C-alpha positions as CSV (number, residue, x, y, z in Angstrom):
1,X,16.0,1.1,-6.6
2,X,18.0,1.4,-9.8
3,X,15.8,1.9,-12.8
4,X,13.2,4.2,-11.2
5,X,13.2,7.4,-13.1
6,X,11.6,10.7,-12.3
7,X,8.2,10.4,-14.0
8,X,7.5,14.2,-13.8
9,X,10.8,15.5,-15.1
10,X,12.9,14.0,-17.9
11,X,16.4,12.9,-16.8
12,X,19.1,15.2,-18.1
13,X,21.8,13.8,-20.3
14,X,25.1,13.4,-18.6
15,X,27.6,16.0,-19.8
16,X,30.8,17.5,-18.8
17,X,29.4,20.0,-16.3
18,X,27.0,17.7,-14.4
19,X,29.6,16.3,-12.1
20,X,29.8,12.8,-10.7
21,X,26.3,12.6,-9.1
22,X,24.3,14.7,-11.6
23,X,21.5,17.1,-10.8
24,X,19.9,15.0,-8.0
25,X,22.7,15.8,-5.6
26,X,21.9,19.5,-5.8
27,X,18.3,19.1,-4.5
28,X,17.7,20.1,-0.9
29,X,15.2,18.4,1.5
30,X,12.3,20.5,0.3
31,X,13.2,19.7,-3.4
32,X,13.3,16.0,-2.6
33,X,9.9,16.3,-0.8
34,X,8.4,18.1,-3.7
35,X,9.7,15.5,-6.1
36,X,8.3,12.7,-3.9
37,X,4.9,14.5,-3.9
38,X,4.9,14.9,-7.7
39,X,5.8,11.2,-8.1
40,X,3.0,10.1,-5.7
41,X,0.4,12.2,-7.7
42,X,1.7,10.8,-11.0
43,X,1.4,7.2,-9.7
44,X,-2.1,7.9,-8.3
45,X,-3.2,9.0,-11.8
46,X,-2.2,5.6,-13.1
47,X,-4.5,3.7,-10.7
48,X,-7.6,2.1,-12.1
49,X,-10.2,2.8,-9.4
50,X,-13.1,0.4,-8.9
51,X,-16.6,1.3,-9.9
52,X,-19.3,1.7,-7.2
53,X,-20.7,-1.7,-8.1
54,X,-17.3,-3.4,-7.7
55,X,-16.7,-1.5,-4.4
56,X,-20.0,-2.6,-2.9
57,X,-19.4,-6.2,-4.1
58,X,-15.9,-6.3,-2.5
59,X,-17.1,-4.7,0.7
60,X,-19.9,-7.1,1.1
61,X,-17.6,-10.1,0.4
62,X,-15.2,-8.8,3.1
63,X,-17.9,-8.2,5.7
64,X,-19.5,-11.7,5.1
65,X,-16.0,-13.3,5.3
66,X,-15.3,-11.5,8.6
67,X,-18.7,-12.5,10.1
68,X,-18.1,-16.2,9.1
69,X,-14.7,-16.1,10.7
70,X,-16.2,-14.5,13.9
71,X,-18.7,-17.3,14.0
72,X,-16.1,-20.1,13.5
73,X,-13.8,-18.6,16.2
74,X,-16.7,-18.1,18.6
75,X,-17.7,-21.8,18.3
76,X,-14.1,-23.0,18.6
77,X,-13.6,-20.8,21.7
78,X,-16.8,-22.0,23.3
79,X,-15.9,-25.7,22.5
80,X,-12.3,-25.3,23.9
81,X,-13.8,-23.7,27.0
82,X,-16.2,-26.6,27.5
83,X,-13.3,-29.1,27.1
84,X,-11.2,-27.2,29.6
85,X,-14.1,-27.1,32.1
86,X,-14.7,-30.9,31.6
87,X,-11.0,-31.7,32.1
88,X,-10.1,-29.3,34.9
89,X,-13.5,-28.5,36.4
């Protein structure tokens, strides 16, 4: 994941005293967890959330699609069952 930078803290310029791996190598597990949490919050602030109208429209579309698919699969299941009963019954 080269190219992903810390969106909360500015990267420090490389100098003589930073060592080979820089400041990131000095973070412990809790520091890494805190950094991850800060990055998650920063990314969630960038999200464009849907309005209530869009949310109800999308939810209705999904429910209608699922009901149509249930109907299609029910008819296919019943039809294949009838075919199997005719052939083997």
